[in-house]
Residue, then its C-alpha position, 0 to 999 in steps of 0.5 A: m517717506t511719504r512726506f519726502v515724495l510729496i515735497a518732491f512732487l510740489l518742487f517739480a510739479g509746482p511750476a507746471i501747475t502754475a504755468n496753466i493758470p491764466p493771469v488775473d486781469a485786474p483793473d488799474t484803479m485806486a480802488e483795486r490798489v488800496k484793497a490791502c487797506i480795505a482788509c483792515h479799515g472796512p468797508e464795514d466797522k469792526e468789533g472786538r480786537d479789530a475795533y482798533y482799526p478806525r474808519i477812514a472812509g470820508k475823513p478829511e483828505g489832508y488828515l489822511f495824507n498826514q497819517l499816511r506820510n507819518f507812518r511811511d516816514g516813521r513819525r507814527h509807528y505801526r510796522p504793518m503800515g510802515l511796510l505797506l507805505e515804504n518808499l511810496p511817493d507823496q503824490y501816491l499818498r495824496d491820491m490814496a487820501a483823496y480816494f478815501a476822503s471821497l468815500k461814504q460809509a455808514f456810521p455804526p450805531p452808538e455804543p451803550l453809555i455805561s458811565s456814571p452821571t458824574e462821568i457823563k457830566l465830566a465828559r460833556r464839560l470837557v467836550t463842550l467847554g474844555d478846561p481853560a485853567r489847564k489850557i485844555p480846549a473843548c473838543v468842539e473847538c477843533h473837531g467841529k460843533d457836530l464833532m464831524g471834523t474840520a478841514p483839511f486836517i482834523p478828523g471827526l470823533l463820532g462813529l469811533p469805538r470806545v476802545y480805539i479812542i482810549a488807545q489813542f489817548g494812551n498813545w498821545q499821553n505816553g508819547g510812544l506810538m502816536r507822533g506827528q510833527t513836533p510840537d504835537c498839539m493833540s499830545e500836549i492836550a492829552k497829557q493834561l488829561t487824567t486817565d479817568e477824564a480820557s476814559a469818560i470822554a472816550a465812553w461819551l463820544a462812542a455813545q453819541p449818535v450822528s445827528e440828522t443835521a450832521l448826516k445831511h452835511e456830512g463832512p468836516v467844516a471849513a476852518l480851524p479857529d485862529k487861536l487854535a490854528k496858531r497853537c496847532g500850527s504843526i498840523v497845518l505845516q504838514s500839508g505841503g511837501s515831503r519831509 
């Protein structure tokens, strides 16, 4: 009986109570509009299961725009992101991307490197030299010699949790959740890597500190090498217009 009385009270008294609450005068700014994004993506770096939400502050504007559009259009799958961005026009996504690209965020300390000497050697070779026999370019060729990204579409690789990097490799290799335009350059490269190679790279990257030089010039370098621009042309094509 008490339960029904409480429900009846809420049904009839609820509107009267809410009517006395003054409306919130929120500023009409992009910072206010993207608070739903900040709930998962920062401003602080997360640990544990939340490590799967990467930092987005300071990433290249073109890269952020492409990812927002891919989520909206179903080319990259994560239901909460798809619902959040549903029906938003390209220009609004560009404004969001420009806002986050303009932010600065402190990098987290590097994770402990628990790899064996063999795994460290393997990771360094793939990151700095690649494997030409398998048509695997070095990470530094696309992501910059400081691994801070290449404007306008390639993100940096430092300051990311190991578990997040491993998850991304898995998505690219399985072709399920991580899709962009076709052909997808990173998917092609990731599928050439073994599970052990991907794990070694992820552990090595997560353990790298951001150099003082990179911090002074924080941000992506200017251009992708010609041979990789041709190979990864789908990345460049995503820059203009809607699909």
